[in-house]
C-alpha positions in Angstrom: -9.7 9.0 103.9 -9.8 12.1 101.7 -10.7 11.9 98.1 -9.3 14.8 96.0 -10.7 13.8 92.7 -13.7 16.2 92.7 -11.5 19.2 93.7 -8.9 18.4 91.1 -11.5 18.1 88.3 -13.1 21.3 89.4 -9.8 23.2 89.3 -9.0 21.7 85.9 -12.3 22.8 84.5 -12.0 26.3 86.0 -8.6 26.6 84.3 -10.1 25.7 80.9 -9.1 22.0 80.8 -11.6 19.7 79.1 -12.5 16.0 79.5 -11.5 14.1 76.4 -12.3 10.4 77.0 -12.1 7.5 79.4 -8.7 5.9 79.7 -7.6 2.5 80.9 -9.1 1.3 84.1 -10.4 4.1 86.3 -8.4 6.9 84.6 -9.7 9.8 82.4 -7.8 11.7 79.7 -8.1 15.5 79.9 -6.7 18.2 77.6 -4.9 21.1 79.1 -4.7 24.3 76.9 -2.1 25.7 79.3 0.5 23.2 78.2 -1.3 22.1 75.0 -1.2 18.4 76.0 -3.3 15.6 77.3 -3.0 14.5 80.9 -4.2 11.4 82.8 -6.5 11.9 85.8 -7.1 9.1 88.2 -10.7 8.9 89.3 -9.7 7.9 92.9 -7.1 10.4 94.0 -6.5 9.7 97.7 -3.2 11.4 98.2 -2.6 15.1 98.3 0.8 14.5 96.6 -0.9 12.8 93.7 -3.5 15.6 93.5 -0.8 18.3 93.4 1.2 16.3 90.8 -1.9 16.0 88.5 -2.3 19.8 88.8 1.4 20.3 88.1 1.2 18.1 85.0 -1.7 20.3 83.7 0.4 23.5 84.2 -1.4 24.6 87.4 0.1 25.5 90.8 -0.1 23.2 93.8 -3.4 23.5 95.7 -3.3 20.9 98.5 
């Protein structure tokens, strides 16, 4: 089973997004300067649809 978490976090970092803090459970809160908002990133992304949705919420294009 694929795990997209590392690739999603790498793309967020390359786009200038920054880790803010741990969220509830296994989630992390990241800040996206592209949309000037915080987004939630799951630390166990197993679906490409979820990975693409996370990137979309951060203001980035689909990648998977």
